[in-house]
N, C-alpha and C positions, 0 to 999 in steps of 0.2 A: 504494500500500500504506500502511496505517496503521501506527502504532508497534508494535502487537501483531504484525501480519503481518510486519513487517521483522525483529522479534526471532525469530519462528518460522522465517523464511527463513534467518537466520544459523545457528540451531540445526540445521536440516535440512541445510544446505549443509556444515556442519562434520562431520556424521555419515554422509553418503553418501560411500562410497569408490568412486569411478569416475574413471578417469584421463582419459577423453575429455571434451572440453568439451561442455557442455549448457546450455540455458537453462531456468530454472525460473520460472514465473509462478504466479499464484494458483490456476490450474486444471490445472497440469501433473500428470499421474499420476506420483507420486513412485516408484512401483514400477518404472516403465519407465526411470527414470534412476538406479536403483541402491539404492532403499530396500528392504533385506532385513529379515528378522526381527530380527537383532541391531541394525542401525541404527535400526529402529523403536523397540525397547526403549530404546536410548540416547536417542533423541529424546523419548520419553515421560518418562523420568527428568529430562532437562534442562528440559523444559517445566514439569514439576511444581516443580522447584527454582527456576527463573527466575521463575515467576509466583506461587509460593506456593499452589499449588492441588493438588487430588487429582482426577485424571481418573477418571471412573466406570468400573466394570468393563465395562459394556455398550459403552463406547466404545473399549475396548482390543482393537481388531480392525483390522488393516491396511486393509481396504477402507473402513472407516468414517472413517479418517484418512489417506487416500492423496493428498490435495492440501493445499496451504498454506491454501486457503479452508476446507476441512473442519476442519483443525486449528484455525484461527482461530475458527470457530464453536463448537467444543468448548471451547477455552480460554476464550472470552468467556462461555459459559454457566457454566463452572466458576468464573470470577471473580465472576459475579453471585451464585452460591451461597455463595461464600466471604466471609470478612471482609476480604480483600485487594482493596480497590477502587481502589488507586492506578493500575492499568493502564487503568481505565475512564473516567478523567477527561479 
């Protein structure tokens, strides 16, 4: 995992409320490990704040962002569009 993926992983892990142990990798379907609509919104807010980006409305749909890899792709695209390039170096 790269630095962006690791940060996204930390954000997701902090917002998924599931007591049993589970392993999350880049392609794990986060919905199956406890990502519900409230956790999803919390993750979106945390991602936007952490990376200084705005996630586009068309990406604000759980199936579009249901894995760490999909979230990484969307965050990286938003970083390219934004003035906040520090995460892309």
